[in-house]
All heavy atoms as an XYZ file, in Angstrom:
732
protein
N     -23.339   -111.075     39.172
C     -22.839   -109.717     39.224
C     -22.181   -109.496     40.580
O     -22.721   -109.855     41.608
C     -24.000   -108.756     39.019
C     -23.607   -107.362     38.757
S     -25.098   -106.504     38.228
C     -24.506   -104.879     38.294
N     -21.030   -108.912     40.594
C     -20.326   -108.704     41.848
C     -20.371   -107.240     42.234
O     -20.384   -106.355     41.390
C     -18.858   -109.147     41.721
O     -18.234   -108.364     40.720
C     -18.757   -110.624     41.384
N     -20.420   -107.009     43.530
C     -20.342   -105.642     44.045
C     -18.889   -105.335     44.324
O     -18.374   -105.647     45.391
C     -21.171   -105.488     45.327
C     -22.657   -105.489     45.064
O     -23.043   -105.000     43.991
O     -23.411   -105.966     45.908
N     -18.224   -104.772     43.339
C     -16.808   -104.474     43.462
C     -16.650   -103.120     44.144
O     -17.135   -102.102     43.651
C     -16.187   -104.468     42.070
C     -14.702   -104.312     42.060
C     -14.193   -104.434     40.630
C     -13.017   -103.519     40.451
N     -12.531   -103.519     39.088
N     -15.989   -103.117     45.283
C     -15.741   -101.874     46.006
C     -14.547   -101.166     45.384
O     -13.545   -101.799     45.070
C     -15.449   -102.172     47.483
C     -16.632   -102.723     48.249
C     -17.740   -101.715     48.381
O     -17.504   -100.520     48.517
N     -18.976   -102.180     48.314
N     -14.647    -99.827     45.197
C     -13.499    -99.104     44.645
C     -12.319    -99.163     45.612
O     -12.498    -99.188     46.828
C     -14.003    -97.677     44.473
C     -15.347    -97.605     45.061
C     -15.773    -98.980     45.445
N     -11.120    -99.181     45.064
C      -9.929    -99.211     45.902
C      -9.772    -97.874     46.622
O     -10.391    -96.874     46.259
C      -8.700    -99.488     45.043
O      -8.424    -98.377     44.215
N      -8.915    -97.869     47.630
C      -8.682    -96.626     48.363
C      -8.070    -95.569     47.443
O      -8.340    -94.383     47.599
C      -7.796    -96.870     49.579
O      -6.550    -97.410     49.176
N      -7.265    -96.018     46.464
C      -6.698    -95.074     45.495
C      -7.810    -94.445     44.661
O      -7.817    -93.232     44.444
C      -5.705    -95.802     44.596
C      -5.063    -94.918     43.550
C      -4.107    -95.714     42.674
C      -3.555    -94.889     41.551
N      -2.672    -95.679     40.674
N      -8.754    -95.263     44.192
C      -9.876    -94.735     43.407
C     -10.737    -93.808     44.257
O     -11.221    -92.782     43.775
C     -10.704    -95.873     42.834
C     -10.018    -96.594     41.703
C     -10.797    -97.800     41.223
O     -11.698    -98.273     41.941
O     -10.504    -98.269     40.118
N     -10.960    -94.171     45.519
C     -11.727    -93.296     46.410
C     -11.039    -91.957     46.614
O     -11.687    -90.923     46.722
C     -11.955    -93.965     47.762
C     -13.054    -94.993     47.720
O     -13.953    -94.922     46.889
N     -12.987    -95.959     48.600
N      -9.709    -91.996     46.676
C      -8.959    -90.761     46.850
C      -9.004    -89.901     45.598
O      -9.234    -88.696     45.659
C      -7.503    -91.080     47.221
C      -6.650    -89.859     47.369
C      -6.761    -89.047     48.492
C      -5.737    -89.499     46.388
C      -5.981    -87.905     48.633
C      -4.953    -88.369     46.518
C      -5.070    -87.570     47.646
N      -8.783    -90.530     44.442
C      -8.735    -89.779     43.193
C     -10.108    -89.377     42.680
O     -10.260    -88.333     42.045
C      -8.008    -90.599     42.120
C      -6.519    -90.808     42.349
C      -5.951    -91.734     41.287
C      -5.773    -89.482     42.343
N     -11.101    -90.219     42.912
C     -12.442    -89.972     42.380
C     -13.480    -90.096     43.491
O     -14.304    -91.009     43.477
C     -12.761    -90.967     41.257
C     -11.717    -91.013     40.188
C     -10.862    -92.088     40.078
C     -11.582    -89.971     39.292
C      -9.885    -92.140     39.094
C     -10.610    -90.007     38.305
C      -9.760    -91.082     38.205
N     -13.474    -89.180     44.461
C     -14.443    -89.297     45.553
C     -15.866    -89.083     45.047
O     -16.105    -88.320     44.107
C     -14.028    -88.191     46.520
C     -13.329    -87.187     45.668
C     -12.658    -87.988     44.576
N     -16.779    -89.785     45.627
C     -18.196    -89.643     45.292
C     -18.960    -89.325     46.568
O     -18.670    -89.856     47.628
C     -18.760    -90.935     44.693
C     -18.202    -91.257     43.349
C     -18.804    -90.369     42.306
N     -18.252    -90.671     41.000
C     -18.395    -89.887     39.979
N     -19.063    -88.779     40.075
N     -17.872    -90.219     38.828
N     -19.936    -88.455     46.433
C     -20.789    -88.109     47.566
C     -22.195    -88.585     47.282
O     -22.616    -88.675     46.126
C     -20.802    -86.591     47.775
O     -19.514    -86.120     48.055
N     -22.925    -88.871     48.339
C     -24.321    -89.256     48.178
C     -25.109    -88.057     47.664
O     -24.776    -86.910     47.928
C     -24.921    -89.705     49.509
C     -24.441    -91.047     49.962
C     -25.179    -91.464     51.217
C     -24.698    -92.818     51.668
N     -25.413    -93.264     52.875
N     -26.179    -88.346     46.959
C     -27.061    -87.289     46.457
C     -28.170    -87.080     47.466
O     -28.902    -88.014     47.802
C     -27.631    -87.680     45.088
C     -28.558    -86.630     44.539
C     -28.078    -85.383     44.194
C     -29.910    -86.880     44.396
C     -28.915    -84.408     43.695
C     -30.753    -85.909     43.902
C     -30.261    -84.679     43.549
O     -31.088    -83.719     43.072
N     -28.306    -85.862     47.954
C     -29.289    -85.563     48.992
C     -30.458    -84.723     48.486
O     -31.399    -84.457     49.219
C     -28.610    -84.822     50.150
C     -27.637    -85.688     50.868
C     -26.279    -85.742     50.644
C     -27.901    -86.650     51.872
N     -25.690    -86.663     51.460
C     -26.678    -87.247     52.246
C     -29.050    -87.076     52.518
C     -26.575    -88.221     53.203
C     -28.940    -88.050     53.487
C     -27.713    -88.615     53.817
N     -30.442    -84.309     47.248
C     -31.498    -83.455     46.718
C     -32.753    -84.232     46.362
O     -32.863    -85.444     46.579
N     -33.711    -83.504     45.803
C     -34.956    -84.124     45.340
C     -34.602    -85.118     44.244
O     -33.912    -84.790     43.295
C     -35.885    -83.046     44.794
C     -37.188    -83.575     44.261
C     -38.036    -82.480     43.633
O     -37.850    -81.304     43.960
O     -38.881    -82.834     42.795
N     -35.079    -86.358     44.391
C     -34.663    -87.404     43.467
C     -35.519    -87.439     42.211
O     -36.733    -87.535     42.264
C     -34.709    -88.782     44.113
C     -34.348    -89.868     43.137
C     -33.026    -90.123     42.846
C     -35.328    -90.576     42.469
C     -32.685    -91.098     41.921
C     -34.993    -91.545     41.541
C     -33.666    -91.808     41.271
N     -34.841    -87.320     41.099
C     -35.357    -87.704     39.795
C     -34.159    -88.309     39.067
O     -33.006    -87.967     39.389
C     -35.913    -86.523     38.971
O     -34.842    -85.642     38.641
C     -37.020    -85.769     39.707
N     -34.380    -89.185     38.121
C     -33.233    -89.738     37.391
C     -32.388    -88.649     36.725
O     -31.167    -88.735     36.700
C     -33.876    -90.659     36.348
C     -35.202    -91.022     36.925
C     -35.639    -89.822     37.721
N     -33.050    -87.589     36.240
C     -32.325    -86.511     35.577
C     -31.445    -85.746     36.564
O     -30.300    -85.412     36.254
C     -33.299    -85.534     34.899
C     -34.082    -86.120     33.764
C     -35.342    -86.865     34.212
O     -35.643    -86.961     35.391
N     -36.057    -87.418     33.252
N     -31.975    -85.482     37.755
C     -31.180    -84.749     38.736
C     -30.024    -85.591     39.258
O     -28.938    -85.073     39.505
C     -32.066    -84.267     39.886
C     -32.965    -83.130     39.455
C     -33.805    -82.572     40.585
O     -33.866    -83.134     41.676
N     -34.461    -81.462     40.329
N     -30.242    -86.875     39.410
C     -29.166    -87.765     39.837
C     -28.058    -87.812     38.779
O     -26.867    -87.725     39.104
C     -29.703    -89.168     40.105
C     -28.692    -90.177     40.637
C     -28.190    -89.752     42.010
C     -29.324    -91.553     40.709
N     -28.445    -87.907     37.514
C     -27.456    -87.922     36.427
C     -26.705    -86.592     36.366
O     -25.479    -86.570     36.199
C     -28.129    -88.207     35.093
N     -27.417    -85.473     36.520
C     -26.746    -84.177     36.484
C     -25.790    -84.037     37.657
O     -24.684    -83.513     37.516
C     -27.741    -83.016     36.475
C     -27.054    -81.683     36.445
C     -26.428    -81.237     35.292
C     -26.983    -80.899     37.575
C     -25.753    -80.026     35.262
C     -26.308    -79.678     37.559
C     -25.705    -79.249     36.399
N     -26.188    -84.520     38.831
C     -25.321    -84.469     39.996
C     -24.021    -85.234     39.741
O     -22.941    -84.765     40.089
C     -26.042    -85.013     41.234
C     -25.154    -84.975     42.460
O     -24.500    -85.955     42.786
N     -25.132    -83.830     43.126
N     -24.125    -86.401     39.118
C     -22.918    -87.169     38.779
C     -22.049    -86.382     37.807
O     -20.814    -86.340     37.954
C     -23.304    -88.515     38.189
N     -22.664    -85.738     36.822
C     -21.915    -84.920     35.864
C     -21.254    -83.730     36.555
O     -20.121    -83.366     36.237
C     -22.819    -84.433     34.737
C     -23.294    -85.550     33.855
O     -22.735    -86.645     33.856
N     -24.348    -85.295     33.100
N     -21.955    -83.132     37.519
C     -21.414    -81.995     38.260
C     -20.208    -82.416     39.099
O     -19.192    -81.714     39.138
C     -22.501    -81.389     39.144
C     -22.153    -80.137     39.931
C     -21.762    -79.007     38.988
C     -23.334    -79.731     40.803
N     -20.301    -83.572     39.752
C     -19.165    -84.066     40.537
C     -17.962    -84.353     39.635
O     -16.825    -84.038     39.981
C     -19.556    -85.325     41.303
C     -20.464    -85.046     42.481
C     -20.714    -86.280     43.316
O     -19.773    -86.999     43.652
N     -21.966    -86.529     43.651
N     -18.219    -84.931     38.463
C     -17.131    -85.214     37.526
C     -16.502    -83.915     37.035
O     -15.279    -83.811     36.920
C     -17.635    -86.036     36.350
C     -16.533    -86.409     35.385
C     -17.020    -87.289     34.248
O     -18.157    -87.778     34.282
O     -16.227    -87.479     33.302
N     -17.327    -82.910     36.751
C     -16.821    -81.603     36.329
C     -15.889    -81.028     37.389
O     -14.767    -80.596     37.080
C     -17.995    -80.643     36.074
C     -17.587    -79.204     35.919
C     -17.072    -78.738     34.723
C     -17.733    -78.316     36.973
C     -16.696    -77.410     34.572
C     -17.363    -76.984     36.827
C     -16.843    -76.532     35.634
N     -16.335    -81.036     38.637
C     -15.525    -80.478     39.720
C     -14.196    -81.217     39.850
O     -13.142    -80.593     40.049
C     -16.309    -80.535     41.028
N     -14.246    -82.534     39.758
C     -13.023    -83.331     39.879
C     -12.062    -83.030     38.738
O     -10.863    -82.862     38.947
C     -13.377    -84.817     39.893
C     -12.241    -85.702     40.296
C     -11.802    -85.471     41.721
O     -12.614    -85.315     42.618
N     -10.523    -85.420     41.940
N     -12.578    -82.933     37.518
C     -11.713    -82.673     36.369
C     -11.122    -81.265     36.410
O      -9.963    -81.059     36.056
C     -12.473    -82.896     35.070
C     -12.709    -84.366     34.802
C     -13.531    -84.568     33.543
N     -13.736    -85.966     33.291
C     -13.252    -86.606     32.239
N     -12.565    -85.961     31.320
N     -13.474    -87.882     32.082
N     -11.908    -80.282     36.856
C     -11.386    -78.924     36.994
C     -10.265    -78.915     38.022
O      -9.222    -78.267     37.821
C     -12.508    -77.926     37.371
C     -11.936    -76.597     37.837
C     -13.442    -77.698     36.191
N     -10.440    -79.650     39.100
C      -9.397    -79.742     40.112
C      -8.113    -80.334     39.533
O      -7.009    -79.816     39.773
C      -9.885    -80.590     41.280
O      -8.879    -80.755     42.246
N      -8.248    -81.391     38.736
C      -7.070    -81.992     38.098
C      -6.375    -81.002     37.171
O      -5.148    -80.878     37.179
C      -7.451    -83.244     37.303
C      -7.757    -84.448     38.135
C      -8.531    -85.461     37.608
C      -7.286    -84.602     39.431
C      -8.822    -86.590     38.353
C      -7.556    -85.727     40.185
C      -8.329    -86.726     39.637
N      -7.156    -80.294     36.362
C      -6.580    -79.331     35.421
C      -5.849    -78.221     36.183
O      -4.723    -77.843     35.818
C      -7.670    -78.743     34.490
C      -7.151    -77.552     33.702
C      -8.204    -79.817     33.552
N      -6.461    -77.730     37.255
C      -5.815    -76.682     38.056
C      -4.506    -77.181     38.652
O      -3.502    -76.459     38.658
C      -6.750    -76.207     39.167
S      -8.166    -75.280     38.574
N      -4.513    -78.410     39.136
C      -3.294    -78.970     39.718
C      -2.209    -79.170     38.654
O      -1.023    -78.936     38.929
C      -3.595    -80.285     40.429
C      -4.407    -80.077     41.686
O      -4.329    -79.032     42.321
N      -5.195    -81.066     42.050
N      -2.590    -79.602     37.460
C      -1.614    -79.756     36.380
C      -1.006    -78.410     35.992
O       0.202    -78.298     35.764
C      -2.263    -80.415     35.158
C      -2.577    -81.897     35.296
C      -3.445    -82.360     34.127
C      -1.299    -82.717     35.357
N      -1.833    -77.384     35.932
C      -1.340    -76.059     35.572
C      -0.443    -75.517     36.690
O       0.643    -74.994     36.417
C      -2.512    -75.103     35.313
C      -2.110    -73.802     34.659
C      -1.622    -72.754     35.640
O      -2.028    -72.793     36.817
O      -0.819    -71.892     35.239
N      -0.849    -75.684     37.933
C      -0.051    -75.209     39.059
C       1.293    -75.922     39.122
O       2.317    -75.311     39.429
C      -0.815    -75.415     40.385
O      -2.037    -74.670     40.329
C      -0.009    -74.943     41.578
N       1.293    -77.207     38.785
C       2.515    -77.988     38.816
C       3.386    -77.824     37.587
O       4.423    -78.485     37.469
N       2.981    -76.995     36.658
C       3.785    -76.738     35.474
C       3.671    -77.795     34.394
O       4.444    -77.802     33.441
N       2.707    -78.696     34.511
C       2.534    -79.761     33.517
C       1.602    -79.345     32.382
O       1.466    -80.049     31.397
C       1.972    -81.027     34.169
C       2.813    -81.566     35.297
C       4.125    -82.103     34.782
C       4.925    -82.717     35.918
N       6.238    -83.131     35.512
N       0.955    -78.191     32.537
C       0.004    -77.698     31.536
C       0.102    -76.179     31.523
O       0.244    -75.564     32.581
C      -1.411    -78.160     31.926
C      -2.513    -77.716     31.014
S      -4.141    -78.263     31.600
C      -4.322    -79.753     30.666
N       0.031    -75.600     30.340
C       0.091    -74.137     30.265
C      -1.224    -73.536     30.753
O      -2.275    -74.189     30.749
C       0.358    -73.694     28.820
O      -0.803    -73.887     28.022
N      -1.159    -72.283     31.152
C      -2.361    -71.588     31.617
C      -3.381    -71.503     30.486
O      -4.592    -71.655     30.720
C      -2.004    -70.197     32.128
N      -2.926    -71.286     29.275
C      -3.827    -71.197     28.124
C      -4.540    -72.528     27.891
O      -5.759    -72.564     27.685
C      -3.045    -70.774     26.877
C      -3.913    -70.557     25.683
N      -4.213    -71.558     24.801
C      -4.553    -69.447     25.234
C      -5.011    -71.087     23.858
N      -5.223    -69.798     24.092
N      -3.780    -73.625     27.933
C      -4.388    -74.950     27.746
C      -5.355    -75.287     28.888
O      -6.406    -75.877     28.658
C      -3.313    -76.032     27.642
C      -2.532    -75.956     26.338
O      -3.001    -75.274     25.388
O      -1.449    -76.564     26.273
N      -4.986    -74.902     30.099
C      -5.864    -75.151     31.251
C      -7.172    -74.386     31.084
O      -8.255    -74.935     31.316
C      -5.166    -74.753     32.552
N      -7.065    -73.123     30.678
C      -8.261    -72.322     30.453
C      -9.149    -72.954     29.388
O     -10.364    -73.081     29.571
C      -7.876    -70.892     30.039
C      -9.069    -70.045     29.701
C      -9.790    -69.395     30.697
C      -9.494    -69.904     28.381
C     -10.899    -68.627     30.384
C     -10.597    -69.145     28.056
C     -11.295    -68.505     29.061
O     -12.397    -67.766     28.752
N      -8.538    -73.363     28.275
C      -9.311    -73.977     27.193
C      -9.992    -75.266     27.644
O     -11.143    -75.525     27.289
C      -8.418    -74.266     25.987
C      -8.015    -73.006     25.236
O      -8.654    -71.948     25.440
O      -7.053    -73.085     24.438
N      -9.292    -76.076     28.438
C      -9.870    -77.336     28.916
C     -11.029    -77.078     29.877
O     -12.074    -77.722     29.792
C      -8.791    -78.186     29.596
C      -9.284    -79.512     30.111
C      -9.784    -80.467     29.036
O      -9.530    -80.240     27.840
O     -10.456    -81.449     29.408
N     -10.859    -76.121     30.783
C     -11.945    -75.804     31.719
C     -13.128    -75.215     30.967
O     -14.288    -75.527     31.279
C     -11.447    -74.865     32.836
C     -10.465    -75.634     33.732
C     -12.600    -74.319     33.656
C      -9.745    -74.782     34.753
N     -12.871    -74.409     29.959
C     -13.955    -73.850     29.145
C     -14.725    -74.969     28.439
O     -15.953    -74.957     28.398
C     -13.375    -72.875     28.120
C     -14.405    -72.101     27.350
C     -13.724    -71.060     26.466
C     -14.738    -70.268     25.686
N     -14.092    -69.258     24.826
N     -14.001    -75.985     27.912
C     -14.652    -77.124     27.267
C     -15.477    -77.926     28.277
O     -16.613    -78.305     27.996
C     -13.609    -78.030     26.610
C     -14.234    -79.178     25.799
C     -13.227    -80.223     25.403
N     -12.617    -80.920     26.517
C     -13.234    -81.871     27.227
N     -14.465    -82.214     26.959
N     -12.602    -82.463     28.216
N     -14.917    -78.138     29.451
C     -15.645    -78.871     30.492
C     -16.920    -78.120     30.892
O     -17.966    -78.736     31.125
C     -14.746    -79.095     31.719
C     -13.584    -80.058     31.531
C     -12.622    -79.968     32.719
C     -14.086    -81.479     31.341
N     -16.818    -76.788     30.970
C     -17.979    -75.970     31.330
C     -19.073    -76.081     30.264
O     -20.249    -76.218     30.587
C     -17.560    -74.518     31.520
C     -18.706    -73.612     31.826
C     -19.257    -72.676     31.015
C     -19.464    -73.572     33.043
N     -20.305    -72.053     31.631
C     -20.455    -72.587     32.888
C     -19.408    -74.269     34.234
C     -21.376    -72.289     33.879
C     -20.321    -73.969     35.229
C     -21.290    -72.990     35.046
N     -18.675    -76.035     28.999
C     -19.656    -76.172     27.912
C     -20.342    -77.539     27.974
O     -21.553    -77.633     27.758
C     -18.988    -75.980     26.551
C     -18.646    -74.546     26.249
C     -18.004    -74.407     24.882
C     -17.660    -72.958     24.603
N     -17.052    -72.791     23.277
N     -19.569    -78.582     28.291
C     -20.158    -79.915     28.431
C     -21.158    -79.953     29.582
O     -22.234    -80.552     29.471
C     -19.073    -80.971     28.666
C     -18.198    -81.199     27.443
O     -18.558    -80.717     26.334
O     -17.148    -81.853     27.602
N     -20.818    -79.298     30.693
C     -21.729    -79.278     31.846
C     -22.998    -78.487     31.522
O     -24.107    -78.904     31.888
C     -21.030    -78.689     33.071
C     -21.834    -78.727     34.358
C     -22.070    -80.167     34.815
C     -21.144    -77.931     35.455
N     -22.850    -77.376     30.807
C     -24.026    -76.595     30.413
C     -24.942    -77.411     29.505
O     -26.172    -77.368     29.646
C     -23.606    -75.300     29.698
C     -23.165    -74.213     30.651
C     -22.717    -72.958     29.920
C     -23.861    -72.282     29.234
N     -23.506    -70.985     28.639
N     -24.349    -78.162     28.580
C     -25.152    -79.010     27.697
C     -25.857    -80.095     28.502
O     -27.027    -80.412     28.237
C     -24.271    -79.629     26.619
N     -25.168    -80.642     29.486
C     -25.771    -81.648     30.351
C     -26.972    -81.067     31.093
O     -28.026    -81.694     31.179
C     -24.732    -82.165     31.354
O     -25.326    -82.956     32.346
N     -26.818    -79.864     31.612
C     -27.924    -79.208     32.322
C     -29.107    -78.978     31.386
O     -30.249    -79.242     31.734
C     -27.477    -77.877     32.921
C     -28.607    -77.151     33.647
C     -28.149    -75.793     34.135
C     -29.251    -75.034     34.797
N     -30.218    -74.453     33.869
N     -28.809    -78.496     30.189
C     -29.878    -78.233     29.225
C     -30.621    -79.522     28.869
O     -31.850    -79.535     28.775
C     -29.314    -77.576     27.974
N     -29.875    -80.603     28.682
C     -30.498    -81.873     28.292
C     -31.225    -82.564     29.440
O     -32.242    -83.220     29.221
C     -29.450    -82.830     27.719
C     -28.910    -82.360     26.396
O     -29.582    -81.670     25.648
N     -27.683    -82.720     26.109
N     -30.710    -82.420     30.649
C     -31.271    -83.169     31.775
C     -32.262    -82.363     32.602
O     -33.275    -82.903     33.048
C     -30.152    -83.673     32.690
C     -29.249    -84.738     32.092
C     -28.040    -84.969     32.986
C     -30.017    -86.031     31.878
N     -31.969    -81.092     32.847
C     -32.789    -80.331     33.787
C     -33.708    -79.310     33.126
O     -34.780    -79.025     33.644
C     -31.896    -79.612     34.798
C     -30.999    -80.514     35.649
C     -30.193    -79.672     36.627
C     -31.808    -81.565     36.374
N     -33.290    -78.745     32.002
C     -34.090    -77.699     31.373
C     -35.115    -78.256     30.389
O     -36.068    -77.563     30.035
C     -33.187    -76.696     30.649
C     -32.298    -75.930     31.627
O     -32.600    -75.927     32.831
O     -31.293    -75.357     31.177
N     -34.912    -79.484     29.949
C     -35.845    -80.094     28.996
C     -37.131    -80.474     29.722
O     -37.101    -80.921     30.863
C     -35.228    -81.330     28.362
N     -38.232    -80.286     29.049
C     -39.511    -80.670     29.642
C     -39.627    -82.186     29.649
O     -39.253    -82.848     28.673
C     -40.670    -80.064     28.843
C     -40.771    -78.543     28.857
C     -41.871    -78.097     27.911
C     -41.053    -78.039     30.260
N     -40.150    -82.744     30.728
C     -40.318    -84.197     30.743
C     -41.342    -84.613     29.699
O     -42.269    -83.854     29.394
C     -40.809    -84.489     32.163
C     -41.324    -83.205     32.686
C     -40.624    -82.106     31.932
N     -41.200    -85.797     29.132
C     -42.158    -86.229     28.116
C     -43.550    -86.385     28.729
O     -43.701    -86.826     29.863
C     -41.611    -87.574     27.644
C     -40.696    -88.020     28.717
C     -40.196    -86.794     29.416
N     -44.548    -85.978     27.948
C     -45.921    -86.088     28.438
C     -46.418    -87.502     28.229
O     -46.138    -88.141     27.212
C     -46.829    -85.109     27.692
C     -46.578    -83.662     28.057
C     -47.642    -82.754     27.471
O     -48.787    -83.213     27.273
O     -47.319    -81.595     27.213
N     -47.148    -87.972     29.215
C     -47.751    -89.292     29.106
C     -49.042    -89.166     28.288
O     -49.763    -88.183     28.402
C     -48.065    -89.851     30.488
C     -46.852    -90.116     31.387
C     -47.321    -90.550     32.771
C     -45.967    -91.173     30.772
N     -49.341    -90.163     27.474
C     -50.591    -90.088     26.729
C     -51.757    -90.173     27.704
O     -51.676    -90.807     28.756
C     -50.529    -91.307     25.815
C     -49.508    -92.199     26.397
C     -48.588    -91.361     27.205
N     -52.874    -89.526     27.355
C     -54.036    -89.587     28.250
C     -54.548    -91.026     28.352
O     -54.473    -91.795     27.406
C     -55.075    -88.673     27.587
C     -54.599    -88.487     26.188
C     -53.130    -88.766     26.155
N     -55.015    -91.343     29.544
C     -55.553    -92.689     29.746
C     -56.909    -92.798     29.083
O     -57.737    -91.890     29.164
C     -55.679    -92.980     31.242
C     -54.342    -93.132     31.946
C     -54.529    -93.554     33.389
O     -55.540    -94.205     33.718
O     -53.642    -93.234     34.189
N     -57.124    -93.921     28.433
C     -58.413    -94.151     27.801
C     -59.335    -94.833     28.812
O     -58.897    -95.714     29.553
C     -58.237    -95.047     26.570
C     -57.427    -94.370     25.486
C     -57.344    -95.217     24.242
O     -58.172    -96.137     24.070
O     -56.448    -94.954     23.437
N     -60.580    -94.413     28.837
C     -61.513    -95.031     29.797
C     -61.744    -96.496     29.434
O     -61.771    -96.870     28.258
C     -62.794    -94.219     29.655
C     -62.655    -93.441     28.397
C     -61.200    -93.376     28.035
N     -61.859    -97.295     30.471
C     -62.113    -98.714     30.260
C     -63.611    -98.904     30.014
O     -64.441    -98.228     30.568
C     -61.673    -99.529     31.480
C     -60.173    -99.516     31.693
C     -59.782   -100.330     32.898
O     -60.527   -101.248     33.280
O     -58.727   -100.037     33.473
N     -63.904    -99.908     29.230
C     -65.308   -100.237     29.113
C     -65.842   -100.397     27.778
O     -65.707   -100.367     26.727
């Protein structure tokens, strides 16, 4: 397995920040989803500002992205963690 470093173009287009919050796999996954949401909203805004996308289409796309992020939050952060079965005494 190789540790492939992202190119400077990829770093520019898709910047990633370290996660500094309380670590759980769910929070780390949600943080990645949140960063992707922010990046995609930025792209949509730039496309609309540049005249490559209508305001209506931009609104609809951001609304869809928001619904996806809300679903991600519900699945990752609002769901109760699975309960572990009680340990049986040895002996």
